[in-house]
Each structure stands twice: as structure tokens, then as C-alpha cells.
C-alpha positions, 0 to 999 in steps of 0.5 A: 147135324145137317148132312150137307153141313157135316159134309162141308166141315169134313171137306174143309179139314180133309187136307189139313193137319189138325192140332187138338188143344185141351185148355186147362188153367195152367198148362194147355195140352196139344196133340197134332194128327194128319188127315188119317188121324194118326198122331205126329208125335206124342202130346206136349204142353205149353203154359197159359202165359204170354210166353207160352202163347208167343214162344213155347207153343211154336217152338214145340211146333217147329219140332214136329212140323216142317213149316207152320202154314195157316192154309194147311193147319187148324187148331181145334180147341175144346170149349170147356168153361172160359178157358178156351176164349183167350187161347181161339182169340189169340190163334185167330188173330194170327191168322189161323182157322180155329175150330171149337169143339163141344165137351159133349163131343170129346166125352163120347169120343173117348171110349172109341180110343181105347174102349174105356171112359178113362179120362187124361189130358193127352187123350182128351187132346187127341180126342178133340182133334179126332172130333174135329177131323170127323167134322164135329166142331164149329168155326170160331167167329169174331164178332163186332165190338157192339154184339160182344158188348151186348153179350157180355151185358146180358150175362152180367144182367143174368147174374145180377138177377141170380143174386137179386133172387138169393137177396129176396129169399134171405129177407123173406127167410129172416122175416118168417123167423121173427114175424112169419105173419107179416108176408100175409099182410104185406107183400115183402117184394115191394118197396113198401115192405123194405121201407118198413123193414129198415125201421122195424123187424119185431112184432113188437116194434111193428105194434108200437109204430106211429101210423101218422108219422108213416102214412105220407111216406107209405103213400109216396112210396107205394103210389097210394097202393098202401096207406093207413088200412095196410099199417092198421092190419100190420099193427092188428097182426102183430098182437098175436105172432109165433115169431121168435123172441129176441134178446137185446144183442139178437135184436141188433144182430138181426137188424144189422143182418137185414140192413145188409140184405136191403142194402145189397137189393138196393145196390143190385137193383141200381146195377141191374137198371144200369146194365139193361139201360146200356143193353137196350141202347146198344140193341135199338142200334141193330136192325132187329130191334124193331122188328122183334119189338113189333110182336106184341108181348115182347118188351124192350128188355126181352127183345134186347136180351134175345138179340144179345144171346144170339149176337147176330140173329140174321146169322141163323138162316132157319129158326130150327138153328135157333132152337138147336142153339137154345136146346129147344129142339126135340129129342126122339126115342125110337127102336123098332115098333116103339116110339117114346115121347118127344122131349126138347134136348136142354143141350145148349143155351140155357139163358136163351131157352128160358127166354124163349119160354117167357116170350112164348108165354107171353105172345101166346095171348096176342099173336094169332099164329102163336095162340092158335096152335096153344089153344088147339094144344090145350083143347087136345091135352091140357098141359100148360108148360109143354103147350107154351114150349111147343108154341116157341117153334111158331114164334121163333119160325115167325121171328125168323121170317120177319127178319129174313124179310126185313119188316115188322110184325102185321096181323093177318086177317085169315089168322085172325078169323081163324082165331076168332072161331077158335076162341069160341070153340075153347070157351065152349070146351071150358064150360063142358070140362067145368060141367063135367068136374062139377057133375 
């Protein structure tokens, strides 16, 4: 954590009463401490209902505190799963300062209190308040409606992608049980395969299909990537198979199951298209879309999701803040003369982290500032994934600079010239490496 930033946070809470809240599904636990960290009283609870928010909390606070002044009181809330969101939103709208405390901080605060890792709701509420008093928190921020909408849509899109992957795996699993040779002839993740699987499922049915009836439909769906040759290969493959034999009832059950997965796939695909279309539409209205999209290798969808995950990229003044938010910043194990390997922390937004890797993987093929670092690392030690992840910092640095200066990407002649020389060197390096292996 930035020492100056930590100092500012501690100064902010130095003269305030801190109300630590451990949110739960039914009852929220509350502990009030003063500037020295001394509790005013025992912890108490209020229900996670309208009455609890509007009446119970304030009645119990008035019994402990002389006055409830938004300038003298701050609320610290642990941001575990989604239990905190309604409470933070309510308190923020009431005019109070709301501090968000990570569960990671409270986990390490517990043993400091009684030298044990024991967990209880009253203890956690006190730990949350103590973490806030020490400056280990983030301020709750209310984002504009469009940014909230984009964030909601990117989460929905990611969840739909996970469900889509599950459906694809279910289709493949079923095919590999009944006709395991089919995936070697036709990619199952194609419209052509899904079209045929709606009509045929067993090798016997595929062997009996009428090529002349299916050829026009297959060519139309696949845009002539598949046709007569593909159908003949499927028929030839269906002659000899190790798939299980199905009876009449089992065959009906398998067909019904396959139709269920195919229908679910079609529905998910339609929903994903609707969600991503709205997300891109909202992202295009932001001042960051054209800037990020100008980098070759970053698509409209990727740029939109990147903006949505950050909500407001302009809020991050340094690219290292984005790395910390995504969990791609490095951690170091060092003691005395020993220095361990540096690895990314993985503590952050996992969706953004995966997105950054994908963006780095694409841009390293096109952008000189990113590819130069990738080639240098590859020649030093060929570790593809680690080298791609290392290039992500260059990419984020470039994006942060472009946003700060408010301009789209422009190729620099100096970087292009350096890359040309490095590409020649890299080709020679690969030839030597290949020659050593063959020798």
C-alpha cells in the first residue's frame, strides 16, 4: 500500500467514531469504537430488513452515542460476497462516509485480538472497525448509472460464458459416449455439428443419412466450409465405431437429452449476443472506448469489458493501481540473502485478470512496445504464459498513458525500427535452437 495514501486514510478516521459492521444474511453485527480503538459497549445486531435499516440500527446507536453526526461518525463494512452492497448503498444515501474493509484484512486481524484464529460475529465486527482505524479500507464510491449498468452486464456475460462452456462439454461428453469417432471428423463446436446432432445421434443413424437431402442445408449453415466430402467422411466413419449400443428407450432418452443441451446452447448464445450488444453500445459512449479500441488486437467486446470491469478507467492514476485491482501485481519472498521467485498475487478481480491476459496475448503480436518485451523474454527463457503476463504491464502502462493524455494509439518509428531488428534476431535464435534440437 502507498505510504502516503495510508497516511491520508488514517488521518481521515483519526478524529471519528468508527462503527464496524459484519454483514450477514439475516442479522448484521455492529461494534462501535472510539479513536483509540476502545469499544463503547458490547456488540449488537439489527435485522437485514427495511425495519432493521430504518429503525433498529438508529435506535440502538442512540442508546450508545449522544448524537449521530455524519461528520463525526463513519461506518466500516466488510465486503463479503454481496451482503454489503445494500447496506453500503443505504448508508451512503443517508450522508455517511462508508469504508469498505476486505475480508483478507479481517482474517489477519483476528489473531491480534486474542492470539487465536477463532471466529465469531462480535469478534469480526470489532476486527472490521480496527482495520478501518488502521487505514486498511477503501472508500465506498457511488458510480454513475451507465457505469453500474456496464459492470452488471459484464458480470452477466461472464456467467453466461461459464454456462455455455458447461453445455458444450455436456454435448461433447454425450457424443463421445455414443459416437466417439465423430469429433475427429467434425468439430462439435460448430453450427454444422449442432444441426446434424438435432437429427442424428447414433452411428447407425449417421450411416443412413441422405447426403443429397442434407448437403444444401449443411453448405448454407457452414458457408460452404462443409458439404458433400464432410458428410461422406461421417458416413464412412460410422461403419466402425466403439460407441455404446442403445435400445429403443435409451435412444429416446439420449435424443431428448441432446435436444435439451442444444436448445440451451441456442438460448445462451442469443442471450450473450443481446448482453454484449448493449454493453458495447454503452461503452461506445464513454471517452475511453476509442482510445483502447485503437490498439490493434483489442476488439470492441474486449475493450467494452475492460472499461466495464474498471467502471471508470480515468479513476486509476497509475497503471500499477490497475495491476493491484486485477491481482496481476508481483509478490516477492525475500529474507536475508534469499530471494524467491516473483509471482503475481492473484488477489483481485479474477475476471479483469483473465481479460488482461487475453489482451496482452493479442497485442503482443501487433504493438511494438509490447512485442519487444515479449521477444526479449522469449530469447532469455521461453516460458510463454509467464512472458505474456509480463507483457501485460507494458500494455497497461500504454493504456494508462493514452487515457491520461487523451489520444489514440500511434506507432512510434523508433519502436518500430527496434522491433524490426529484434524480429530478425529472434528468427535467427529460433533457427539455432531448432538446429541444436535436431543435432
